[in-house]
C-alpha positions, 0 to 999 in steps of 0.5 A, spaced: 500 500 500 502 507 498 502 513 502 497 517 504 497 524 503 491 529 504 490 536 501 486 541 503 484 547 498 478 552 495 475 549 489 477 555 485 484 555 487 486 548 485 486 545 478 486 538 479 488 536 472 494 541 472 496 539 478 496 531 476 500 533 470 505 537 473 507 532 478 504 536 484 499 531 485 499 523 485 496 521 478 492 516 482 489 522 487 481 522 488 476 527 491 475 524 498 470 529 501 467 535 498 466 541 504 461 547 502 462 553 508 461 560 508 468 561 511 475 558 512 475 557 519 467 553 518 471 549 513 477 547 517 472 545 523 468 541 518 474 537 515 477 536 522 471 532 524 471 528 517 478 526 517 478 524 525 482 530 527 482 533 534 477 539 533 480 545 529 483 551 533 482 558 530 487 563 530 485 568 536 477 569 538 471 571 534 468 578 534 462 581 531 462 583 524 464 590 523 459 590 517 453 590 521 450 583 519 450 580 526 455 574 524 461 573 527 468 572 524 476 571 526 480 577 525 486 574 526 484 568 522 481 569 515 478 575 516 472 572 512 465 575 514 460 569 512 455 574 509 
C-alpha cells in the first residue's frame, strides 16, 4: 500500500488536472470530501471532524462583524465575514 496524503484547498484555487500533470498531486489522487462552508474557519472545523483530527483551533477569538450583519468572524484568522 502506498503513502497517504491529504490536500485541503478551496475549489477555485485548485486545478486538479494541471497539478496531476505537473506532478504536484499523485496521478491516482481522488476527491475524498467536498466541503461547502462560508468561511475558512468553518471549512477547517468540518474537515477536522471528517478526517478524525482533534477539533480545529482558530487563530484568535471571534468578534462581531464590523459590517453589521450580526455574524461573528475571526479577525486574526481569515478575517472573512460569512455574509
